[in-house]
N, C-alpha and C positions, 0 to 999 in steps of 0.2 A: 200528352206531351205539351199541350198548350191549352189555356182555358177558353176554348171556343165552343159554340153550339154546333152543337154539331161542329166492223165491227169486224178487228172483228172479221167475222165472216162477212165481208162487205162486198156487195155487188153494186157498183155504181152504174146506173143506166142513163145514158144520154141519148135522147131521141130527138127527131127534128121534123117539122112541117108546119105550114101555115095555111090560112084560108082567108081570102078577101071577103070582107063584110061591108056592104054599102049602107051608110048611115042615111037617115032621113034628109039631112041637109045637103045631100049630094057630096058628102065628104066620105073618104075611105078610111075605115078604122083598121089599124094594124092589129093582127092577131098572131099569137104564137106562144109557145111555152116549152119548158125543159123540165124533166123530172130526174132527180137523183134518188134511187131506191137503195137503201142500205139495210142489211139484215144481220142480226146476231142470233144464232140458232143453237139449239141443243136437242137431244133426242125427243121428238114429239112436239116440241114447242119452239117458238121464235118471237123475237121483237123486231119490228121493222119501222123505218121512217121513210116517207115519200115526200121529199122536199121538192115542191113545184114552184118554178120561177115563171112569173108572167112576163113574157118578152114583148107583148103587145100593148095596146092602150089600157088605161086603168080600168079595173073591174069593180063593180059594186055588187058583190055576191059571186061565189065561185062554186064549182062542182067538179071534183076529180073522179075519174072512173077508170077501172081496169078489170081484166079477167085473170083469174088464177088458172093454171094449166094442170095442177096436180091434186085438186081437191082440198086445197088449204082453206082454213076458215078463220075469220076474225072473231076473237073472243072479247076484246076490250080495246077501245080507241080513245084518243085524246087529240085536242087541237082541231077537231072537226066532228061532224055528226056522221057516224058510220052506219051503213046498211049493206046487207049482202043477200043476193038472190042467186042460188046455185053458185056458179063460178064468178059471177059478176059482183064487183064491189063498187059502191058509190060513197064518196065522202063529200058532204056539203059543209059550207062554212059555219062557224059559230058566229054569234052576234058580234063578238069583240074582234073578229078577224075577217069580217065580210069584205072590207075594202082591200084590194090588192093592186097596188100601184105598179106602174111600169118598172120593170127590173126588180120588183119586190119578190120575196120568197116566203112561202108559208110551209110549215112542216107538220102535217098530220102524221101521227104515229099510232101503232097498235100492237097488241099481243095477239098471237095466233097459234093454231095447231096445224101440224103437217104429218104425213105418214108416207114413207118411201122416198119421195122426192120433193124438194122445195125450190123449184126453179123460179127465177126472176120473171115477173110479167114482161111481156115483149112490147106492149103498147099501152099508152095512157092518153086520155083525153081531158082537156080542161074546158068546161062549158061547151062540150061537143066538138072541140077542135083538137085534132091529133097533135100531141107534143112531139116536135121534131127538132127543137133547138134553133129554129129560125122564125122570122116573121114575114108576113106577106099581106099587103104591100108595106113598105115603110123603111124603117131605119136599119142600119147594120146590126147584126147580132151582137149584143153586149158581151162583156167579159163574164167569165164564170167564177171569178174569185169569191170565196166565202166572205161574208160581211165581217169587218173588224170594228165597226162602229154601229151604234144602234140603228136599225133600219128606220128610214124616214116615215114617221107617222104610223099608226096601226100596231105598235107593239102592245102586247096584252098587258104588260105590267112593267113598271120601272120605279126605282126608289133611290134616294141618296141618304136615307136614314141609316144610322150606324148599325141598327139591328133589323133593318127592313126584311120582311119575310113574305113569301107568296106560296100558296099550295096549288098544285096543278097535277092532275093525272096520277095521284098517289105519291107524289114527290113534293118536297118543300125546298124552295130556294131561299138562301140567306145572303144578305149583303155582308154581314159579319166582319165589321171593322173592330178589332179587339186589342191590338197592340199599342203600346205607348209611342207617342211621337208620330202618330198616323196623320196623313194628309186627308185629301178628299177622295171619295169613291162613289160611283153611281153604277147601279145594276139595272139591266133591262132583260126582258124575256118575251119570247113568243110562245114558249112552252117550256116544260122542265128539261127538254132535250135540246132546245135551241135558245141560248141565252148568253149574255156576256157582261163584262164590266169595263168601265174606263176608270183607271186608278192613277192618282197622282200622289204618291207617297215619297217623302224625302229620302235622299241618298244617305241614310244612316242605318246602323245595325239593328237587328231585332225584327221579328215578323210583325207586320202591321195588320194583316187581314187574311182571312181565308173565305172568300166568297165561294159558295158551293151549292150543289143540288144534292139533296138527301133522300134516300129511300130506306124506310125502316123495314127490317126483316123479322126480328124478334123470334128467332128459331134457334134451337140447339144444333150443334154440328151434327150430332148423331141422327137428327130428324130430317136433315137436308139431303136430298139426292143430287141437286145441282144448285149452284150459286155462281152466276156468271155476269159479266158486264162488258158492254162495248162503248167505245169513246172515239170522238174525232174533235180535235181542237185546233184553233189558230192562235198562235202566241207570238209575242215579240222576241227579237233577238238581242234585246238590251234590258237593262234593269237587273234586279236580283229576285228570283222567284223559282218555284217549282210547281209543275202541274202534278197533282197528287190525289190518290184515293186516301181517304181517312176512314178506317173501319173500326167501330167500337164494339167491345164485347164485355159481357158481365157487368152491365150498368156502368160503363166507363172505367172499369178496373184495368182493362187492356186496350191499348191503342195500336192499330196496325196501319202503317203508312206505306203506300206503294208509290214511289216517285217515278213518274213516266218520263219526265224531262226536267232539266234544271239549268238555269242560266245565272251567272254571276256568283258572288261569294256566299253560297249557302251550303249547309252541311247538316247531316242527321245528328240526333242525340244518341249518346251511348258509344259503345265500342264495337268494332268489326268482329263478327263471330265466324262467318264463313261466306262462301259463294255458293249459291243454289240456283238450279234451273228448275223452276216450278211455276205452274199456272200459265204456261205459255211464254215465259220470259226468263232471262238469266239476270240474277240480282246479286248485289253485295248486301249482306244481311247484318244489320246493327241491332244491338239490344241495350236498353238503358231504362232510366226512370226519371221522371220530372218531379217526383215527390208525391204526386197525386195518383199516378197510374203508371203501369209498366208499358214501355214503348218498344215496338218492333218496327224497324224501318228497312224497307226493301228498296234499294237504289238500283234502278235498271242500268245494265251495263252500257247502254247507249240511249240517247234521247229518241223518243218517238212521239208523234202527235196523233196517231190513230192505231186502233187495234182492238183486241179483246183480252180479257183477263179471266182466268178460272179462279175466282176468289175462294171457292170452297177448297180447292187443291192447296192453296197457300195456307189457309187456316188449318187444314188437316196436317200440313207439313210442320207447322209450328207445334201442333199438338204432339206429333211424332217425336219432336225433340225433347218433350217433357216440360216445355215452358208454360203450358197451361193444359187444362183438361177439356171436358166436353162443355165448352163455354156456350153461352147464348149470344148469337150474333145480333147486335142491335142495328145501328145506323150504318149504311154504306154510303159514303159521300164522295163526290168528285168535285174538285175545285182548284183554286190557285192560291198557294201560300206565298204571299207577296211581302218581300222585305223592302224593296225600293222600286219605284217606278217614276222617278222625277221627270216632270214635264208632261206627264199623262201618257199612259200606255193602255192599249186595248187587248183584252183577252176574250176570246170567243169560243163557246162550246157549240159546235156545229151539230153534234148528236151525242146522246148519252142515254144509256138504259141499263137497268139491273133486272135480272130475271132469276127466279128461284123456284124450286119445287121440292 
């Protein structure tokens, strides 16, 4: 459709408690933390993020720990160094995210296996302190709103380059300013699943950019048993944009767009074909061509900022219409297709993951 590159089953856990620590200089250091644990699962496997917020004094080095209750196992992790002994999981900082300021959040994530039950851990500790959502002693508990601007200091990567890219955890982030008449845009990231952009594009027509996080699948439909994704975003209520998946097949011969939300004067390419309930959502389905590839646009019946999508079900539905065959799924991208954001608007991905087998 455009010349660019390129949960959910979510259990949010808020826990609370603090511990007084006496510093050498007879000063009292405030300690405390909060964890939001989100899961996107499928039979036998799952992706999880454990967003931990430091509510106490700044840390130089952190260690997050918890116990699984049902024999779950971590198979691959990112944004932290994972180790597991029996039910006990420990995640230590990477060198790039060792500093954790007061009110700052770091989001280690992982892929795992489960069998029978995949319950949420009931307790987390940060550097040995139980996370309870409060501090002791010290300041009042801060607000829990997700960040809408780059976290102060300590981001793993940022760029204002037109084609700025960064690879993390098997995903690639793109700043991707490609449309004519574009303004300025900066991207930042703590990980592939926690990133955002500040975009200042003029109030004119035409898509200016599609900053996104990309996971390459490179599998035929018939070889896939599952292909799912979870998302959670914070977006403005002004400007003109859509939060959208962009899925490519057969080396960019087919483009499948899933519009999760839309604001302002934006619309899909092509003509309305039908309304379909598939992949966990109800969509208006459009079909068209931009001259380079065939485009299928799924416009959600109502805006949403979080949830999960069964991407494989949507791809197989298109195949059942006879619109394509046993295609090879290439990139699965989630991002913001921005037409205008005059004055500077913030778009934040709080969590995002793609899982397939």
